[in-house]
N, C-alpha and C positions, 0 to 999 in steps of 0.2 A: 664274459665275454665281452666292441664294439671294439683343406689344404693352405698351408698357407696361401714402394712410394715411388715415382714415374714424374718425369717433366710435367708442368701444370697442364700440358697442351692434352695429356690424357684424362681419359676419367681414373678416379680414386678408388680404391676401396673404402666401402663405407667403416665407419669406426667400427671397432667390438661389440661395444657396448649396443649400437644401432640392432647390428644382427642379432645380439640374444635378445632384446628386447620385443625385436620381431618373433622370434623364436617361442618367447614365453607366453606371448598377445596368442600367438596361433595353439601352443598348448593349453592353454586355460579354455578355449572355444570348442575344443575337442572335448575337453574334459566336463564342460557345462552341458554339451549335448550327452554325453554320456548319461551325466547325471540325473537331466529329465526322463531318461527310460529308466533308473534304476529308482526315483524318487517314488513310481506305483507299485514295486516289488514288496513282497512282505518283509518283515524284518524280525522275524521272530525267531533266525536263525543267528549265530556270529558269522564273520565275514571272512574270507581269508584272501591274504595276501602272498603271492608268493615271490620272493625279491630274488634275481637271480644277478650276479657281477662278473666280470672278465677279471682274472687276477694273473694276468700277461703281464711279462714283464716288460711290454710298450708303456702299461699303465704306472710303472714304479714313479716315476717323476712326479703326478698329481695325486698317488696314492691316499697320503694322510688327509688330503683336502676331502676326496671322495668318501675316507672313511667317516670323515667328523658328518658330512652332509646326511651320511645315511644312518649314522648312529643318533642324529638330531631327528630323523623319520622315525626311528626305533621309541625314540623317549616320549615321542607324540602319540606313538600306535598304545602305547605302557598308559598315558595319562586318559587316552581317548576311551579306553577300552570295548569291547565286543567284537575284536578281531585277532583272529591267530593267523600266525607270521611266520612262514620256512624261508629260509636260505639255502640257496643253490649256488657254488662258485665252479670255476674250471681253473688249472692251471698246467704249468708242465707238460708233460708228457703220457696224455689221455686222462687227468686227474679229474674227476666231476665228483664233487662231493656234494649233499643235501644233508641237510640237519632236520629235526623232528618239527612236526609243528607246535607250535607254542605259543600262549598265551601271554606269556612275561614277556614282550619284546626287547626287554633290557640284557636279558642273557643272549640275546643275539648281535647286539651291541658289542658286549665282551667277546664274544665269539668272532666275528668280526677284526678285532683291533688285533687277534692274534693270527689272523693271516698275513701271509707274505707273498709278493708279486714271483714267480718264476717263468723261465722262459717255455713257450711252445705254443701251438696255432690254438684260434679260438675254437669253441665248441657249443656253439650256439645251438647244432641241430640236438644236442643232448638234453639242453637247456627247455625246447621246444617241445622234445618227444615227453619229458619228464615232466613238463607243464598240463599235456596231455594226458597223461596216466593220473596224475592225481586230480586235474579235473573230473575225471570218469567216475572217481572213487566219489569225490562229494563236491560240488560246484568251486571253481577258485573265482572269485570277483575281480582279480585285477591280477596283473603279469607286471612287475618292473625290473626292466634292464638295463645296466648302465655298462657301457664298451666303448672301445674307440677305434675298433679294427673289424672287419668281416673277409675269413680267409677260406671259406667254404661255398659251395654250387646253391649260388642265391636262387635258383630255380627250385631247386630240393628243399631249400629252408623256406621259400615262399608257399612252399603246397602244405608244409607243416604249419605255417603261422595261419594259412586258409582254414586250415583245420579246427586249428584255435577259434577262427573266427566263428565260422558255424557253430562253434558249441557256445558261444555267449560269453568266450574269456577275451579280454580287451589285453593290450599290450601299451606300456607304457614305456618308451625306450628314450635314454640320454645318453644323447653320443660327447665321448670326451676328444677335443681335437677337430681336425678338417679333413679326415680322411674321405675323399668323393664316395671309394667305393663302400663305406660302410653308412653314409649316408644316404646314399642311393637304397641301401639294403634295409635299412631300418625304417627310411619312411614308408617302403612295402609293407613291413610286418605291421607298423601303425594302420595303414591303411585298411589292407587285409583282415586284422582282427578288431577294426573300429576303435582303434586304439590313439594313442598320441606321439605325438615324436618333439625333443627338443636338444637343442646341443648343449652342451656343458661345460662352463670353461670359468675359471677364477671370475673374470668380471662380472657374472652372473651367479654367482655362489649364492649370495642373500636371496633373491630371485630364485633360482631353483631349490633351495633349501625349504623353502616356503610351499612351494608346488608339488616337492615328495609329501610334506607334513598334508596338504590338503587331498592327494591320491590317497594317502591311508585312511581319513575321515572318510571320503568316498568310498572306499571298503568296506569300509566298518558300519556305514547306514546312511549312503548316500547325502539329500540334503540337511536331516536333523542334526549327521555328525557334523556337516560343514559349519553349523552356525558356531558350534564349540572352537571353533578356529579363529583369530584375530588376525590374521596375517591379509597384506591386502589383496593378494591373490584369492584368499576364502572369499572374503568381502566382494571381491567381482563375481566369484561365481554366482552367490546369492542374489546380488544385485539383477544379474542375468537372467536367472531361475525366475525372478517376478516376471 
């Protein structure tokens, strides 16, 4: 699953790149805070990352870019190791599908390339319920969600997000576009789960791709795994941890 110039006498809208940089900086700060806590956890078990995506028709214009970035994250997961990943997506009339948990994340990149967008409403509630069920079976270290809309009851979703927060399952939410309803909801879900929110757009594609890779590293092993990443965002996390 998840708005867009006037005479000079009026304030102008900040450039898109500045807005994106602010969101990325905030995202990094929140991931850093989470990594502080995770740095003291046992590292004997493999991490688990649940990747959720909105595949409804409104995402079609940017679908190829989104799949490319998400595919890059899966490739990083495969190189890093120590992480099991599951993909869940929704589209069409009530269709919501989840893959098996896999250790070879490249298989998910291949699976994602075969998914097309179909008209329908968001089904974030099913994603949250699924995340909780999976976490109850075995802890999920992080949930990544990418979407552009929210067409459900926000109070009901907030309740489910809060339950994930109590279980210690953070959500990393990436929003495509500028839908104000989705933005408000996604930020609330991030707050309730002690996760993070960032806007997703073509102008910030490179930065967000690096952040997705950093999240994957975080889920697989906290600070030690982040050291394997060479991106600016990953280095910034390490500097802040010192």
